[in-house]
BAZA-386012 format. One record per residue (C-alpha): residue in one letter; residue number from 1; x, y, z. Coordinates in nm, 4 decimals. Example, Ala and Ser with C-alpha at 12.3 -4.5 7.8 and 13.67 -1.06 7.14 Angstrom:
// BAZA-386012
<rec><aa>A</aa><i>1</i><c1>1.2300</c1><c2>-0.4500</c2><c3>0.7800</c3></rec>
<rec><aa>S</aa><i>2</i><c1>1.3670</c1><c2>-0.1060</c2><c3>0.7140</c3></rec>
***
This chain:
// BAZA-386012
<rec><aa>X</aa><i>1</i><c1>0.0247</c1><c2>2.2265</c2><c3>0.3530</c3></rec>
<rec><aa>X</aa><i>2</i><c1>-0.0589</c1><c2>1.9033</c2><c3>0.1736</c3></rec>
<rec><aa>X</aa><i>3</i><c1>0.2425</c1><c2>1.7030</c2><c3>0.0650</c3></rec>
<rec><aa>X</aa><i>4</i><c1>0.2042</c1><c2>1.4744</c2><c3>-0.2366</c3></rec>
<rec><aa>X</aa><i>5</i><c1>0.3914</c1><c2>1.1736</c2><c3>-0.3640</c3></rec>
<rec><aa>X</aa><i>6</i><c1>0.5655</c1><c2>1.2212</c2><c3>-0.6956</c3></rec>
<rec><aa>X</aa><i>7</i><c1>0.3490</c1><c2>1.0994</c2><c3>-0.9829</c3></rec>
<rec><aa>X</aa><i>8</i><c1>0.6533</c1><c2>0.9571</c2><c3>-1.1576</c3></rec>
<rec><aa>X</aa><i>9</i><c1>0.8063</c1><c2>0.6646</c2><c3>-0.9729</c3></rec>
<rec><aa>X</aa><i>10</i><c1>1.1493</c1><c2>0.7124</c2><c3>-0.8196</c3></rec>
<rec><aa>X</aa><i>11</i><c1>1.4091</c1><c2>0.4813</c2><c3>-0.9734</c3></rec>
<rec><aa>X</aa><i>12</i><c1>1.5907</c1><c2>0.4688</c2><c3>-0.6383</c3></rec>
<rec><aa>X</aa><i>13</i><c1>1.2882</c1><c2>0.3802</c2><c3>-0.4250</c3></rec>
<rec><aa>X</aa><i>14</i><c1>1.2803</c1><c2>0.0408</c2><c3>-0.2556</c3></rec>
<rec><aa>X</aa><i>15</i><c1>0.9726</c1><c2>-0.0752</c2><c3>-0.4482</c3></rec>
<rec><aa>X</aa><i>16</i><c1>1.1591</c1><c2>-0.0327</c2><c3>-0.7757</c3></rec>
<rec><aa>X</aa><i>17</i><c1>1.4723</c1><c2>-0.2048</c2><c3>-0.6509</c3></rec>
<rec><aa>X</aa><i>18</i><c1>1.3534</c1><c2>-0.4756</c2><c3>-0.4130</c3></rec>
<rec><aa>X</aa><i>19</i><c1>0.9888</c1><c2>-0.5588</c2><c3>-0.4902</c3></rec>
<rec><aa>X</aa><i>20</i><c1>1.0728</c1><c2>-0.8987</c2><c3>-0.6396</c3></rec>
<rec><aa>X</aa><i>21</i><c1>1.2997</c1><c2>-0.9806</c2><c3>-0.3456</c3></rec>
<rec><aa>X</aa><i>22</i><c1>1.0300</c1><c2>-0.8967</c2><c3>-0.0894</c3></rec>
<rec><aa>X</aa><i>23</i><c1>0.7662</c1><c2>-1.0776</c2><c3>-0.2949</c3></rec>
<rec><aa>X</aa><i>24</i><c1>0.5126</c1><c2>-0.9281</c2><c3>-0.5323</c3></rec>
<rec><aa>X</aa><i>25</i><c1>0.2388</c1><c2>-1.1517</c2><c3>-0.3924</c3></rec>
<rec><aa>X</aa><i>26</i><c1>0.3121</c1><c2>-1.0622</c2><c3>-0.0305</c3></rec>
<rec><aa>X</aa><i>27</i><c1>0.1092</c1><c2>-0.8060</c2><c3>0.1645</c3></rec>
<rec><aa>X</aa><i>28</i><c1>0.4016</c1><c2>-0.5639</c2><c3>0.1278</c3></rec>
<rec><aa>X</aa><i>29</i><c1>0.4141</c1><c2>-0.6255</c2><c3>-0.2462</c3></rec>
<rec><aa>X</aa><i>30</i><c1>0.0377</c1><c2>-0.5682</c2><c3>-0.2715</c3></rec>
<rec><aa>X</aa><i>31</i><c1>0.0732</c1><c2>-0.2263</c2><c3>-0.1080</c3></rec>
<rec><aa>X</aa><i>32</i><c1>0.3725</c1><c2>-0.1401</c2><c3>-0.3261</c3></rec>
<rec><aa>X</aa><i>33</i><c1>0.1764</c1><c2>-0.2205</c2><c3>-0.6429</c3></rec>
<rec><aa>X</aa><i>34</i><c1>-0.1667</c1><c2>-0.0917</c2><c3>-0.5421</c3></rec>
<rec><aa>X</aa><i>35</i><c1>-0.1049</c1><c2>0.1677</c2><c3>-0.2695</c3></rec>
<rec><aa>X</aa><i>36</i><c1>-0.1512</c1><c2>0.4568</c2><c3>-0.5107</c3></rec>
<rec><aa>X</aa><i>37</i><c1>-0.4854</c1><c2>0.3119</c2><c3>-0.6206</c3></rec>
<rec><aa>X</aa><i>38</i><c1>-0.6005</c1><c2>0.2706</c2><c3>-0.2611</c3></rec>
<rec><aa>X</aa><i>39</i><c1>-0.5029</c1><c2>0.6129</c2><c3>-0.1306</c3></rec>
<rec><aa>X</aa><i>40</i><c1>-0.4895</c1><c2>0.9440</c2><c3>-0.3124</c3></rec>
<rec><aa>X</aa><i>41</i><c1>-0.3142</c1><c2>1.2344</c2><c3>-0.1421</c3></rec>
<rec><aa>X</aa><i>42</i><c1>-0.5697</c1><c2>1.4789</c2><c3>-0.2803</c3></rec>
<rec><aa>X</aa><i>43</i><c1>-0.8535</c1><c2>1.2836</c2><c3>-0.1162</c3></rec>
<rec><aa>X</aa><i>44</i><c1>-0.7194</c1><c2>1.3968</c2><c3>0.2239</c3></rec>
<rec><aa>X</aa><i>45</i><c1>-0.6705</c1><c2>1.7600</c2><c3>0.1205</c3></rec>
<rec><aa>X</aa><i>46</i><c1>-0.9293</c1><c2>1.8806</c2><c3>0.3729</c3></rec>
<rec><aa>X</aa><i>47</i><c1>-0.6994</c1><c2>1.7864</c2><c3>0.6603</c3></rec>
<rec><aa>X</aa><i>48</i><c1>-0.4340</c1><c2>2.0414</c2><c3>0.5611</c3></rec>
<rec><aa>X</aa><i>49</i><c1>-0.4003</c1><c2>2.4165</c2><c3>0.5300</c3></rec>
<rec><aa>X</aa><i>50</i><c1>-0.4073</c1><c2>2.4936</c2><c3>0.1549</c3></rec>
<rec><aa>X</aa><i>51</i><c1>-0.1490</c1><c2>2.7726</c2><c3>0.1459</c3></rec>
<rec><aa>X</aa><i>52</i><c1>0.0526</c1><c2>2.7816</c2><c3>0.4670</c3></rec>
<rec><aa>X</aa><i>53</i><c1>0.3391</c1><c2>2.5809</c2><c3>0.6158</c3></rec>
<rec><aa>X</aa><i>54</i><c1>0.5800</c1><c2>2.3222</c2><c3>0.4849</c3></rec>
<rec><aa>X</aa><i>55</i><c1>0.4519</c1><c2>2.0296</c2><c3>0.2775</c3></rec>
<rec><aa>X</aa><i>56</i><c1>0.3335</c1><c2>1.7456</c2><c3>0.4990</c3></rec>
<rec><aa>X</aa><i>57</i><c1>0.4304</c1><c2>1.3828</c2><c3>0.4819</c3></rec>
<rec><aa>X</aa><i>58</i><c1>0.2036</c1><c2>1.2602</c2><c3>0.1990</c3></rec>
<rec><aa>X</aa><i>59</i><c1>-0.1141</c1><c2>1.1247</c2><c3>0.3625</c3></rec>
<rec><aa>X</aa><i>60</i><c1>-0.1091</c1><c2>0.8264</c2><c3>0.1258</c3></rec>
<rec><aa>X</aa><i>61</i><c1>0.2206</c1><c2>0.7197</c2><c3>0.2855</c3></rec>
<rec><aa>X</aa><i>62</i><c1>0.0749</c1><c2>0.7504</c2><c3>0.6358</c3></rec>
<rec><aa>X</aa><i>63</i><c1>-0.2395</c1><c2>0.5600</c2><c3>0.5358</c3></rec>
<rec><aa>X</aa><i>64</i><c1>-0.0280</c1><c2>0.2729</c2><c3>0.4045</c3></rec>
<rec><aa>X</aa><i>65</i><c1>0.1778</c1><c2>0.2840</c2><c3>0.7238</c3></rec>
<rec><aa>X</aa><i>66</i><c1>-0.1408</c1><c2>0.2335</c2><c3>0.9288</c3></rec>
<rec><aa>X</aa><i>67</i><c1>-0.2186</c1><c2>-0.0812</c2><c3>0.7275</c3></rec>
<rec><aa>X</aa><i>68</i><c1>0.1351</c1><c2>-0.2095</c2><c3>0.7752</c3></rec>
<rec><aa>X</aa><i>69</i><c1>0.1092</c1><c2>-0.1407</c2><c3>1.1471</c3></rec>
<rec><aa>X</aa><i>70</i><c1>-0.2167</c1><c2>-0.3357</c2><c3>1.1722</c3></rec>
<rec><aa>X</aa><i>71</i><c1>-0.0753</c1><c2>-0.6230</c2><c3>0.9675</c3></rec>
<rec><aa>X</aa><i>72</i><c1>0.2451</c1><c2>-0.6534</c2><c3>1.1702</c3></rec>
<rec><aa>X</aa><i>73</i><c1>0.0732</c1><c2>-0.5707</c2><c3>1.5026</c3></rec>
<rec><aa>X</aa><i>74</i><c1>0.3340</c1><c2>-0.3211</c2><c3>1.6186</c3></rec>
<rec><aa>X</aa><i>75</i><c1>0.3317</c1><c2>-0.0029</c2><c3>1.8288</c3></rec>
<rec><aa>X</aa><i>76</i><c1>0.3627</c1><c2>0.3485</c2><c3>1.6886</c3></rec>
<rec><aa>X</aa><i>77</i><c1>0.7285</c1><c2>0.3581</c2><c3>1.7926</c3></rec>
<rec><aa>X</aa><i>78</i><c1>0.8013</c1><c2>0.0240</c2><c3>1.6235</c3></rec>
<rec><aa>X</aa><i>79</i><c1>0.6098</c1><c2>0.1301</c2><c3>1.3119</c3></rec>
<rec><aa>X</aa><i>80</i><c1>0.8319</c1><c2>0.4373</c2><c3>1.2861</c3></rec>
<rec><aa>X</aa><i>81</i><c1>1.1431</c1><c2>0.2216</c2><c3>1.3207</c3></rec>
<rec><aa>X</aa><i>82</i><c1>1.0262</c1><c2>-0.0293</c2><c3>1.0604</c3></rec>
<rec><aa>X</aa><i>83</i><c1>0.9486</c1><c2>0.2477</c2><c3>0.8131</c3></rec>
<rec><aa>X</aa><i>84</i><c1>1.3055</c1><c2>0.3677</c2><c3>0.8577</c3></rec>
<rec><aa>X</aa><i>85</i><c1>1.4931</c1><c2>0.0358</c2><c3>0.8602</c3></rec>
<rec><aa>X</aa><i>86</i><c1>1.2741</c1><c2>-0.2571</c2><c3>0.7412</c3></rec>
<rec><aa>X</aa><i>87</i><c1>1.3101</c1><c2>-0.3329</c2><c3>0.3707</c3></rec>
<rec><aa>X</aa><i>88</i><c1>0.9572</c1><c2>-0.4796</c2><c3>0.3475</c3></rec>
<rec><aa>X</aa><i>89</i><c1>0.8044</c1><c2>-0.1590</c2><c3>0.4844</c3></rec>
<rec><aa>X</aa><i>90</i><c1>1.0181</c1><c2>0.0558</c2><c3>0.2577</c3></rec>
<rec><aa>X</aa><i>91</i><c1>0.9016</c1><c2>-0.1414</c2><c3>-0.0432</c3></rec>
<rec><aa>X</aa><i>92</i><c1>0.5373</c1><c2>-0.1038</c2><c3>0.0614</c3></rec>
<rec><aa>X</aa><i>93</i><c1>0.5776</c1><c2>0.2695</c2><c3>0.1278</c3></rec>
<rec><aa>X</aa><i>94</i><c1>0.7817</c1><c2>0.3400</c2><c3>-0.1854</c3></rec>
<rec><aa>X</aa><i>95</i><c1>1.0553</c1><c2>0.4947</c2><c3>0.0281</c3></rec>
<rec><aa>X</aa><i>96</i><c1>1.4263</c1><c2>0.5124</c2><c3>-0.0490</c3></rec>
<rec><aa>X</aa><i>97</i><c1>1.6554</c1><c2>0.2899</c2><c3>0.1557</c3></rec>
<rec><aa>X</aa><i>98</i><c1>1.8194</c1><c2>0.5819</c2><c3>0.3399</c3></rec>
<rec><aa>X</aa><i>99</i><c1>1.4888</c1><c2>0.7654</c2><c3>0.3988</c3></rec>
<rec><aa>X</aa><i>100</i><c1>1.2994</c1><c2>0.7990</c2><c3>0.7267</c3></rec>
<rec><aa>X</aa><i>101</i><c1>0.9451</c1><c2>0.8579</c2><c3>0.5974</c3></rec>
<rec><aa>X</aa><i>102</i><c1>0.7778</c1><c2>0.9946</c2><c3>0.9134</c3></rec>
<rec><aa>X</aa><i>103</i><c1>0.8091</c1><c2>1.0595</c2><c3>1.2855</c3></rec>
<rec><aa>X</aa><i>104</i><c1>0.6007</c1><c2>0.8755</c2><c3>1.5447</c3></rec>
<rec><aa>X</aa><i>105</i><c1>0.4069</c1><c2>1.1918</c2><c3>1.6301</c3></rec>
<rec><aa>X</aa><i>106</i><c1>0.3204</c1><c2>1.2409</c2><c3>1.2605</c3></rec>
<rec><aa>X</aa><i>107</i><c1>0.1660</c1><c2>0.8955</c2><c3>1.2401</c3></rec>
<rec><aa>X</aa><i>108</i><c1>-0.0260</c1><c2>0.9496</c2><c3>1.5647</c3></rec>
<rec><aa>X</aa><i>109</i><c1>-0.1599</c1><c2>1.2858</c2><c3>1.4487</c3></rec>
<rec><aa>X</aa><i>110</i><c1>-0.2754</c1><c2>1.1450</c2><c3>1.1149</c3></rec>
<rec><aa>X</aa><i>111</i><c1>-0.4653</c1><c2>0.8649</c2><c3>1.2871</c3></rec>
<rec><aa>X</aa><i>112</i><c1>-0.6231</c1><c2>1.1175</c2><c3>1.5233</c3></rec>
<rec><aa>X</aa><i>113</i><c1>-0.7337</c1><c2>1.3296</c2><c3>1.2271</c3></rec>
<rec><aa>X</aa><i>114</i><c1>-0.9021</c1><c2>1.0273</c2><c3>1.0690</c3></rec>
<rec><aa>X</aa><i>115</i><c1>-1.0898</c1><c2>0.9701</c2><c3>1.3944</c3></rec>
<rec><aa>X</aa><i>116</i><c1>-1.1892</c1><c2>1.3348</c2><c3>1.4395</c3></rec>
<rec><aa>X</aa><i>117</i><c1>-1.2775</c1><c2>1.4250</c2><c3>1.0793</c3></rec>
<rec><aa>X</aa><i>118</i><c1>-1.5659</c1><c2>1.2058</c2><c3>0.9643</c3></rec>
<rec><aa>X</aa><i>119</i><c1>-1.5170</c1><c2>1.2788</c2><c3>0.5945</c3></rec>
<rec><aa>X</aa><i>120</i><c1>-1.1489</c1><c2>1.1798</c2><c3>0.5987</c3></rec>
<rec><aa>X</aa><i>121</i><c1>-1.2295</c1><c2>0.8706</c2><c3>0.8027</c3></rec>
<rec><aa>X</aa><i>122</i><c1>-1.4958</c1><c2>0.7736</c2><c3>0.5488</c3></rec>
<rec><aa>X</aa><i>123</i><c1>-1.2440</c1><c2>0.8085</c2><c3>0.2625</c3></rec>
<rec><aa>X</aa><i>124</i><c1>-1.0035</c1><c2>0.5830</c2><c3>0.4481</c3></rec>
<rec><aa>X</aa><i>125</i><c1>-1.2734</c1><c2>0.3224</c2><c3>0.5122</c3></rec>
<rec><aa>X</aa><i>126</i><c1>-1.3817</c1><c2>0.3230</c2><c3>0.1474</c3></rec>
<rec><aa>X</aa><i>127</i><c1>-1.0236</c1><c2>0.2571</c2><c3>0.0428</c3></rec>
<rec><aa>X</aa><i>128</i><c1>-1.0031</c1><c2>-0.0359</c2><c3>0.2836</c3></rec>
<rec><aa>X</aa><i>129</i><c1>-1.3288</c1><c2>-0.1734</c2><c3>0.1422</c3></rec>
<rec><aa>X</aa><i>130</i><c1>-1.1782</c1><c2>-0.1546</c2><c3>-0.2072</c3></rec>
<rec><aa>X</aa><i>131</i><c1>-0.8719</c1><c2>-0.3452</c2><c3>-0.0874</c3></rec>
<rec><aa>X</aa><i>132</i><c1>-1.0934</c1><c2>-0.6258</c2><c3>0.0413</c3></rec>
<rec><aa>X</aa><i>133</i><c1>-1.3031</c1><c2>-0.6344</c2><c3>-0.2762</c3></rec>
<rec><aa>X</aa><i>134</i><c1>-1.0064</c1><c2>-0.6657</c2><c3>-0.5141</c3></rec>
<rec><aa>X</aa><i>135</i><c1>-0.9383</c1><c2>-1.0197</c2><c3>-0.3984</c3></rec>
<rec><aa>X</aa><i>136</i><c1>-0.5635</c1><c2>-0.9584</c2><c3>-0.3840</c3></rec>
<rec><aa>X</aa><i>137</i><c1>-0.5491</c1><c2>-0.9988</c2><c3>-0.0069</c3></rec>
<rec><aa>X</aa><i>138</i><c1>-0.4876</c1><c2>-1.3553</c2><c3>0.0936</c3></rec>
<rec><aa>X</aa><i>139</i><c1>-0.4743</c1><c2>-1.4940</c2><c3>0.4441</c3></rec>
<rec><aa>X</aa><i>140</i><c1>-0.6535</c1><c2>-1.3959</c2><c3>0.7613</c3></rec>
<rec><aa>X</aa><i>141</i><c1>-0.3842</c1><c2>-1.1562</c2><c3>0.8835</c3></rec>
<rec><aa>X</aa><i>142</i><c1>-0.3871</c1><c2>-0.9554</c2><c3>0.5605</c3></rec>
<rec><aa>X</aa><i>143</i><c1>-0.7671</c1><c2>-0.9269</c2><c3>0.5677</c3></rec>
<rec><aa>X</aa><i>144</i><c1>-0.7593</c1><c2>-0.8170</c2><c3>0.9310</c3></rec>
<rec><aa>X</aa><i>145</i><c1>-0.5060</c1><c2>-0.5473</c2><c3>0.8438</c3></rec>
<rec><aa>X</aa><i>146</i><c1>-0.7649</c1><c2>-0.3717</c2><c3>0.6284</c3></rec>
<rec><aa>X</aa><i>147</i><c1>-1.0395</c1><c2>-0.3934</c2><c3>0.8902</c3></rec>
<rec><aa>X</aa><i>148</i><c1>-1.1194</c1><c2>-0.0308</c2><c3>0.9754</c3></rec>
<rec><aa>X</aa><i>149</i><c1>-1.2436</c1><c2>-0.1256</c2><c3>1.3227</c3></rec>
<rec><aa>X</aa><i>150</i><c1>-0.8923</c1><c2>-0.2382</c2><c3>1.4128</c3></rec>
<rec><aa>X</aa><i>151</i><c1>-0.7309</c1><c2>0.0800</c2><c3>1.2794</c3></rec>
<rec><aa>X</aa><i>152</i><c1>-0.9915</c1><c2>0.3450</c2><c3>1.3687</c3></rec>
<rec><aa>X</aa><i>153</i><c1>-1.1836</c1><c2>0.1628</c2><c3>1.6393</c3></rec>
<rec><aa>X</aa><i>154</i><c1>-1.1913</c1><c2>0.1972</c2><c3>2.0163</c3></rec>
<rec><aa>X</aa><i>155</i><c1>-0.8137</c1><c2>0.1861</c2><c3>2.0598</c3></rec>
<rec><aa>X</aa><i>156</i><c1>-0.7573</c1><c2>0.4648</c2><c3>1.8079</c3></rec>
<rec><aa>X</aa><i>157</i><c1>-1.0265</c1><c2>0.6795</c2><c3>1.9702</c3></rec>
<rec><aa>X</aa><i>158</i><c1>-0.8707</c1><c2>0.6340</c2><c3>2.3136</c3></rec>
<rec><aa>X</aa><i>159</i><c1>-0.5273</c1><c2>0.7228</c2><c3>2.1738</c3></rec>
<rec><aa>X</aa><i>160</i><c1>-0.6854</c1><c2>1.0354</c2><c3>2.0294</c3></rec>
<rec><aa>X</aa><i>161</i><c1>-0.8282</c1><c2>1.1288</c2><c3>2.3716</c3></rec>
<rec><aa>X</aa><i>162</i><c1>-0.4797</c1><c2>1.1119</c2><c3>2.5176</c3></rec>
<rec><aa>X</aa><i>163</i><c1>-0.3245</c1><c2>1.3081</c2><c3>2.2311</c3></rec>
<rec><aa>X</aa><i>164</i><c1>-0.5794</c1><c2>1.5898</c2><c3>2.2630</c3></rec>
<rec><aa>X</aa><i>165</i><c1>-0.5550</c1><c2>1.5937</c2><c3>2.6434</c3></rec>
<rec><aa>X</aa><i>166</i><c1>-0.1762</c1><c2>1.6151</c2><c3>2.6283</c3></rec>
<rec><aa>X</aa><i>167</i><c1>-0.1968</c1><c2>1.9068</c2><c3>2.3846</c3></rec>
<rec><aa>X</aa><i>168</i><c1>-0.4474</c1><c2>2.0956</c2><c3>2.6001</c3></rec>
<rec><aa>X</aa><i>169</i><c1>-0.2366</c1><c2>2.0438</c2><c3>2.9128</c3></rec>
<rec><aa>X</aa><i>170</i><c1>0.0704</c1><c2>2.1700</c2><c3>2.7280</c3></rec>
<rec><aa>X</aa><i>171</i><c1>-0.1178</c1><c2>2.4804</c2><c3>2.6113</c3></rec>
<rec><aa>X</aa><i>172</i><c1>-0.2408</c1><c2>2.5416</c2><c3>2.9672</c3></rec>
<rec><aa>X</aa><i>173</i><c1>0.1176</c1><c2>2.5415</c2><c3>3.0914</c3></rec>
<rec><aa>X</aa><i>174</i><c1>0.2188</c1><c2>2.7989</c2><c3>2.8299</c3></rec>
<rec><aa>X</aa><i>175</i><c1>-0.0766</c1><c2>3.0267</c2><c3>2.9082</c3></rec>
<rec><aa>X</aa><i>176</i><c1>-0.0247</c1><c2>2.9886</c2><c3>3.2838</c3></rec>
<rec><aa>X</aa><i>177</i><c1>0.3387</c1><c2>3.0882</c2><c3>3.2471</c3></rec>
<rec><aa>X</aa><i>178</i><c1>0.2354</c1><c2>3.3947</c2><c3>3.0462</c3></rec>
<rec><aa>X</aa><i>179</i><c1>0.0126</c1><c2>3.4984</c2><c3>3.3392</c3></rec>
<rec><aa>X</aa><i>180</i><c1>0.2737</c1><c2>3.4016</c2><c3>3.6002</c3></rec>
<rec><aa>X</aa><i>181</i><c1>0.0432</c1><c2>3.1381</c2><c3>3.7480</c3></rec>
<rec><aa>X</aa><i>182</i><c1>0.0790</c1><c2>2.7747</c2><c3>3.8480</c3></rec>
<rec><aa>X</aa><i>183</i><c1>-0.0511</c1><c2>2.5572</c2><c3>3.5567</c3></rec>
<rec><aa>X</aa><i>184</i><c1>-0.2973</c1><c2>2.3476</c2><c3>3.7562</c3></rec>
<rec><aa>X</aa><i>185</i><c1>-0.4441</c1><c2>2.6542</c2><c3>3.9279</c3></rec>
<rec><aa>X</aa><i>186</i><c1>-0.4788</c1><c2>2.8367</c2><c3>3.5941</c3></rec>
<rec><aa>X</aa><i>187</i><c1>-0.6475</c1><c2>2.5325</c2><c3>3.4399</c3></rec>
<rec><aa>X</aa><i>188</i><c1>-0.8896</c1><c2>2.4957</c2><c3>3.7328</c3></rec>
<rec><aa>X</aa><i>189</i><c1>-0.9809</c1><c2>2.8625</c2><c3>3.7033</c3></rec>
<rec><aa>X</aa><i>190</i><c1>-1.0681</c1><c2>2.8134</c2><c3>3.3347</c3></rec>
<rec><aa>X</aa><i>191</i><c1>-1.2596</c1><c2>2.4872</c2><c3>3.3737</c3></rec>
<rec><aa>X</aa><i>192</i><c1>-0.9768</c1><c2>2.2727</c2><c3>3.2409</c3></rec>
<rec><aa>X</aa><i>193</i><c1>-0.8578</c1><c2>2.1118</c2><c3>3.5608</c3></rec>
<rec><aa>X</aa><i>194</i><c1>-0.9378</c1><c2>1.7593</c2><c3>3.4436</c3></rec>
<rec><aa>X</aa><i>195</i><c1>-0.6432</c1><c2>1.7735</c2><c3>3.2056</c3></rec>
<rec><aa>X</aa><i>196</i><c1>-0.4089</c1><c2>1.7681</c2><c3>3.5039</c3></rec>
<rec><aa>X</aa><i>197</i><c1>-0.5614</c1><c2>1.4554</c2><c3>3.6602</c3></rec>
<rec><aa>X</aa><i>198</i><c1>-0.4167</c1><c2>1.1054</c2><c3>3.6497</c3></rec>
<rec><aa>X</aa><i>199</i><c1>-0.6138</c1><c2>1.0158</c2><c3>3.3374</c3></rec>
<rec><aa>X</aa><i>200</i><c1>-0.8470</c1><c2>1.2078</c2><c3>3.1089</c3></rec>
<rec><aa>X</aa><i>201</i><c1>-1.0682</c1><c2>0.8980</c2><c3>3.0822</c3></rec>
<rec><aa>X</aa><i>202</i><c1>-1.1017</c1><c2>0.8842</c2><c3>3.4614</c3></rec>
<rec><aa>X</aa><i>203</i><c1>-1.2489</c1><c2>1.2357</c2><c3>3.4573</c3></rec>
<rec><aa>X</aa><i>204</i><c1>-1.5742</c1><c2>1.1179</c2><c3>3.3013</c3></rec>
<rec><aa>X</aa><i>205</i><c1>-1.8125</c1><c2>0.8312</c2><c3>3.3751</c3></rec>
<rec><aa>X</aa><i>206</i><c1>-1.8816</c1><c2>0.6769</c2><c3>3.0385</c3></rec>
<rec><aa>X</aa><i>207</i><c1>-2.0031</c1><c2>0.3576</c2><c3>2.8774</c3></rec>
<rec><aa>X</aa><i>208</i><c1>-1.6766</c1><c2>0.2826</c2><c3>2.7004</c3></rec>
<rec><aa>X</aa><i>209</i><c1>-1.8357</c1><c2>-0.0008</c2><c3>2.5043</c3></rec>
<rec><aa>X</aa><i>210</i><c1>-2.0775</c1><c2>0.2430</c2><c3>2.3379</c3></rec>
<rec><aa>X</aa><i>211</i><c1>-1.9351</c1><c2>0.4075</c2><c3>2.0250</c3></rec>
<rec><aa>X</aa><i>212</i><c1>-2.1725</c1><c2>0.7056</c2><c3>2.0327</c3></rec>
<rec><aa>X</aa><i>213</i><c1>-2.0733</c1><c2>0.7802</c2><c3>2.3936</c3></rec>
<rec><aa>X</aa><i>214</i><c1>-1.7051</c1><c2>0.7679</c2><c3>2.3033</c3></rec>
<rec><aa>X</aa><i>215</i><c1>-1.7578</c1><c2>1.0011</c2><c3>2.0087</c3></rec>
<rec><aa>X</aa><i>216</i><c1>-1.9586</c1><c2>1.2421</c2><c3>2.2253</c3></rec>
<rec><aa>X</aa><i>217</i><c1>-1.6730</c1><c2>1.2570</c2><c3>2.4759</c3></rec>
<rec><aa>X</aa><i>218</i><c1>-1.4253</c1><c2>1.3092</c2><c3>2.1918</c3></rec>
<rec><aa>X</aa><i>219</i><c1>-1.6309</c1><c2>1.6026</c2><c3>2.0607</c3></rec>
<rec><aa>X</aa><i>220</i><c1>-1.6300</c1><c2>1.7494</c2><c3>2.4102</c3></rec>
<rec><aa>X</aa><i>221</i><c1>-1.2486</c1><c2>1.7314</c2><c3>2.4278</c3></rec>
<rec><aa>X</aa><i>222</i><c1>-1.2163</c1><c2>1.8918</c2><c3>2.0858</c3></rec>
<rec><aa>X</aa><i>223</i><c1>-1.4397</c1><c2>2.1749</c2><c3>2.2096</c3></rec>
<rec><aa>X</aa><i>224</i><c1>-1.2073</c1><c2>2.2338</c2><c3>2.5061</c3></rec>
<rec><aa>X</aa><i>225</i><c1>-0.9136</c1><c2>2.2541</c2><c3>2.2691</c3></rec>
***
């Protein structure tokens, strides 16, 4: 179920308490002041079940986290840690100082959804284009942080391959156990043996430099899932 940020600002959030300290003109200050303009939770509604499950981490928070990650050039694990403990990130995300906004797997899944769902990816790219057009972003590193090719490009697609492959392999193990079979043998019997190889990318000869070929392979993996 779609989770949304509160429309009324939280008096105890880091952006209300420490924005001036972090710097209003910094990249973190820009996201604190304009993040709600860039990303609307409702714009990503199609990624979530409308009436089932617990409310998600607001997608606007995760979208901002992806920009912060690109700006600071950090891994998913480090991004999760910075969101929990770095004052600059908390200001940008509008999080409270004792809040841990998201888990690493939540950030990875959101990025994968942007890669898989063309409409959501297009919304994200339009928001990045707006950020560039406003003229608020100064410096090469800040401009690079809102380059969609760095956030949703080849690296993100390859991460999505691995995420999907891991999920399929995990499901195979559960189904194999239910049939009292060895997981690899069960997978081979159902045409899914490649998910138990050394690498899902090694299972297919592909022109990895060609975006259409990468997307075709991604669609194939989604079909297996």
